[in-house]
C-alpha positions in Angstrom: -2.2 -13.7 7.8 0.3 -11.2 6.4 4.0 -11.6 7.1 6.2 -8.6 8.0 7.2 -7.7 4.4 3.5 -7.9 3.2 2.6 -5.6 6.1 5.2 -3.2 5.2 4.0 -3.1 1.5 0.3 -2.7 2.8 1.4 0.2 5.0 3.5 2.0 2.4 0.7 1.7 -0.2 -1.8 3.1 2.2 0.5 6.0 2.9 1.2 6.8 -0.7 -0.7 10.2 -0.7 0.8 11.1 2.7 4.4 10.5 1.3 3.5 12.7 -1.6 2.3 15.3 0.8 5.3 15.0 2.9 7.6 15.3 -0.1 6.0 18.7 -0.9 6.2 19.8 2.7 9.9 19.1 3.0 10.7 20.8 -0.2 9.3 24.1 1.2 10.7 23.8 4.8 13.1 26.6 5.7 14.2 25.4 9.2 16.1 22.5 7.9 19.6 22.5 6.6 19.9 22.0 2.9 21.6 18.6 3.5 18.7 17.4 5.8 16.1 18.5 3.3 17.9 16.8 0.4 18.4 13.6 2.4 14.7 13.4 3.4 13.4 14.3 -0.2 15.7 11.6 -1.6 14.4 8.9 0.9 10.8 9.8 0.0 11.5 9.8 -3.7 13.1 6.4 -3.5 10.1 5.0 -1.6 7.7 6.6 -4.2 9.6 5.1 -7.1 9.6 1.8 -5.4 5.7 1.9 -4.9 5.3 2.7 -8.7 7.5 -0.2 -9.6 5.4 -2.5 -7.4 2.2 -1.1 -8.9 3.7 -1.9 -12.3 3.9 -5.5 -11.4 0.2 -5.9 -10.9 -2.6 -6.6 -13.3 -4.9 -3.8 -14.3 -7.6 -5.2 -12.0 -5.2 -5.7 -9.0 -3.8 -2.2 -9.6 -7.4 -0.8 -9.7 -8.3 -2.5 -6.4 -5.2 -1.6 -4.5 -5.3 2.1 -5.7 -8.9 2.6 -4.9 -8.9 0.9 -1.5 -5.4 1.4 -0.2 -4.2 4.5 -1.9 -7.4 6.4 -2.3 -8.9 5.1 1.0 -12.2 4.1 -0.5 -14.4 1.7 1.5 -14.9 -1.8 0.2 -18.5 -1.4 -0.7 -17.7 1.5 -3.0 -14.8 -0.3 -4.6 -17.0 -3.4 -5.3 -19.8 -1.1 -6.8 -17.2 0.7 -9.0 -15.5 -2.5 -10.1 -18.7 -4.2 -11.0 -20.6 -1.3 -12.6 -18.1 1.3 -13.9 -15.4 -1.0 -15.2 -18.1 -3.1 -17.0 -16.4 -6.3 -16.1 -18.1 -9.5 -17.7 -18.0 -11.3 -14.3 -19.1 -9.6 -11.2 -16.8 -9.9 -8.1 -17.8 -10.0 -4.5 -16.1 -8.0 -1.7 -14.3 -11.1 -0.6 -13.0 -11.8 -4.1 -11.6 -8.3 -4.3 -10.0 -8.5 -0.9 -8.3 -11.8 -2.0 -7.2 -10.0 -5.2 -5.7 -7.1 -3.1 -4.0 -9.6 -0.7 -2.5 -11.6 -3.7 -1.3 -8.2 -5.2 0.4 -7.2 -1.9 2.1 -10.7 -1.6 3.3 -10.3 -5.2 4.8 -6.9 -4.4 6.4 -8.3 -1.3 7.9 -11.3 -3.0 9.3 -9.0 -5.7 10.9 -6.8 -3.1 12.4 -9.8 -1.3 13.8 -11.2 -4.5 15.4 -7.9 -5.3 17.1 -8.1 -1.9 15.2 -5.1 -0.5 16.5 -4.6 3.1 13.2 -4.3 5.0 14.7 -3.5 8.4 17.7 -1.5 7.5 16.3 0.9 4.9 14.7 4.3 5.3 11.3 2.5 4.9 11.6 1.6 8.6 11.6 5.3 9.4 8.2 5.7 7.6 6.5 2.6 8.8 7.7 3.0 12.4 6.9 6.6 12.8 3.4 6.1 11.2 1.7 3.0 12.7 -0.3 0.9 10.4 -3.4 -0.8 11.8 -4.6 -3.7 9.7 -8.3 -4.7 10.0 -9.1 -8.3 9.8 -12.7 -9.3 10.1 -13.6 -12.4 12.1 -14.1 -15.5 10.1 -17.4 -17.4 10.3 -15.6 -20.0 12.3 -14.4 -17.4 14.9 -18.0 -16.0 15.2 -19.4 -19.5 15.8 -17.1 -20.0 18.7 -18.3 -17.1 20.8 
């Protein structure tokens, strides 16, 4: 189960492309004052730099899985196929192994942010994660299925 900081990391990584698009959109808006435009662009730029720093903490395999699944929005079956065939890894990984890898990568980024004193609630990140809800999908475990 993800804690609040891990959920925020997950949502921000998932929204990386949208943030890039929003940065371009705000740069071209004419109906905002220059100060509003600059403030919003600065907020988005800070978040994008933070995301790049988090990705730099990850191993190449973790980065690949996070980028393909969360950032690019590729479904797990495709990520597993690419990881096992195109990357020519000596040991094949299952979907659950790659999901665990992604979860560990998210936890690593969240721990780093917490160690750096990242103010989860007070920062402009809250504006992005609260205005764009993030739905996490968790599949039922075999134990949950056996109960029903």
